[in-house]
C-alpha positions in Angstrom: -49.4 125.7 -127.6 -49.0 129.1 -126.0 -47.7 127.4 -122.8 -45.4 124.8 -124.5 -42.2 126.9 -123.9 -42.9 129.5 -121.2 -40.3 132.3 -121.0 -39.2 133.7 -117.6 -40.1 137.2 -118.7 -43.6 136.1 -119.8 -44.1 134.4 -116.4 -42.9 137.5 -114.6 -45.2 139.7 -116.7 -48.2 137.5 -115.9 -47.3 137.5 -112.2 -47.0 141.3 -112.2 -50.3 141.7 -114.0 -52.1 139.4 -111.6 -50.6 141.3 -108.7 -51.7 144.6 -110.2 -55.2 143.3 -110.9 -55.7 142.2 -107.3 -54.2 145.5 -106.0 -56.6 147.5 -108.2 -59.4 145.2 -107.2 -58.9 146.1 -103.5 -59.3 149.8 -104.5 -62.7 149.2 -106.1 -64.0 146.4 -103.9 -66.7 148.6 -102.2 -68.3 149.1 -105.7 -68.4 145.4 -106.5 -71.3 143.1 -105.6 -71.2 139.3 -105.6 -73.4 139.2 -108.8 -71.2 141.7 -110.7 -68.1 139.7 -109.7 -69.6 136.5 -111.0 -70.7 138.3 -114.2 -67.3 139.8 -114.6 -65.7 136.4 -114.2 -67.9 135.0 -117.0 -67.3 138.0 -119.2 -63.5 137.9 -118.8 -63.6 134.1 -119.6 -65.6 134.8 -122.7 -63.1 137.6 -123.5 -60.2 135.2 -123.5 -62.1 133.0 -125.9 -62.9 135.9 -128.2 -59.2 136.9 -128.3 -58.0 133.4 -129.0 -60.7 132.6 -131.6 -60.2 135.9 -133.4 -56.5 135.5 -133.6 -56.7 131.9 -134.7 -59.3 132.9 -137.4 -57.0 135.7 -138.6 -54.0 133.3 -138.6 -56.0 131.0 -140.8 -55.9 133.7 -143.4 -52.3 132.7 -144.0 -53.6 130.0 -146.2 -55.4 132.5 -148.4 -53.2 135.6 -148.6 -49.4 136.1 -148.5 -49.4 139.0 -146.0 -51.5 137.4 -143.2 -49.0 138.5 -140.6 -50.0 142.1 -141.3 -53.6 141.3 -140.5 -52.6 139.9 -137.1 -50.4 143.0 -136.5 -53.4 145.2 -137.3 -55.3 143.4 -134.7 -52.5 143.7 -132.2 -52.1 147.4 -132.8 -55.8 148.1 -132.7 -56.0 146.3 -129.4 -54.2 149.3 -127.8 -57.6 151.1 -128.1 -59.1 148.5 -125.7 -57.9 150.7 -122.8 -60.5 153.3 -123.7 -64.2 153.0 -123.1 -66.0 152.2 -126.3 -68.5 155.1 -125.9 -65.8 157.7 -126.7 -65.6 156.5 -130.3 -68.0 157.5 -133.1 -70.9 155.0 -133.7 -69.3 153.5 -136.8 -66.0 152.8 -134.9 -68.1 151.3 -132.1 -69.6 148.8 -134.5 -66.1 147.8 -135.8 -64.8 147.4 -132.2 -67.8 145.1 -131.5 -67.5 142.9 -134.6 -64.6 143.1 -137.0 -61.9 143.8 -134.4 -63.8 143.0 -131.2 -61.6 144.9 -128.8 -64.6 146.3 -127.0 -65.7 142.8 -126.0 -62.4 142.1 -124.2 -61.4 145.6 -123.3 -64.2 147.5 -121.8 -67.2 145.1 -121.5 -65.8 143.0 -118.5 -64.9 146.1 -116.4 -68.1 147.9 -117.3 -70.1 144.8 -116.2 -68.0 144.6 -113.0 -68.8 148.3 -112.1 -72.5 147.9 -113.0 -72.2 150.3 -116.0 -73.5 147.7 -118.5 -76.2 145.2 -117.9 -75.1 141.6 -117.4 -77.5 140.6 -120.3 -74.6 141.6 -122.6 -73.0 138.4 -121.6 -75.5 136.8 -124.0 -74.0 139.0 -126.8 -70.5 137.8 -125.9 -71.7 134.2 -125.8 -73.4 134.4 -129.2 -70.3 136.1 -130.6 -68.1 133.3 -129.3 -70.4 130.8 -130.9 -70.2 132.7 -134.2 -66.4 132.8 -134.0 -66.2 129.1 -133.3 -68.3 128.4 -136.5 -66.3 131.0 -138.5 -62.9 129.6 -137.4 -64.0 126.0 -138.0 -65.2 126.8 -141.5 -62.2 128.9 -142.4 -59.9 126.1 -141.2 -61.7 123.4 -143.0 -61.7 125.4 -146.3 -58.0 126.2 -145.8 -57.2 122.5 -145.3 -59.0 121.6 -148.6 -56.9 124.1 -150.5 -53.6 123.3 -148.8 -51.3 121.1 -150.7 -47.8 121.4 -149.1 -45.4 123.9 -147.6 -43.3 124.1 -150.7 -46.0 124.9 -153.3 
């Protein structure tokens, strides 16, 4: 659905970001091992799944509440904090960024794994989290479809 009508500015943005990624990758290449590169690739793939599943689960809230768009906006605005390492936040905020609004999982985990600052075993945490999100999203959608009657009611 996201690629059904690509916009030229979106394509340009993705192209620029890919170029920037590879440019920066050249700068840190001496720090990267083959195993950390593989673990990074897995982590970033899981991160994309986490973002997609989290947003689709939040979007399902539109069947339950009238202001669901504000919940997604909250997720979008809080994602700005993904540019900072999770460790700079107090422990309570770290728990929130790992569970309720999982910005740490797609913001700092992949890069920390790439730079060998986190153990690759945390990929298991990401994988379990993806599994939980799949179950949560499926249950939320099924429940919403049972309550849904029509767009006009």
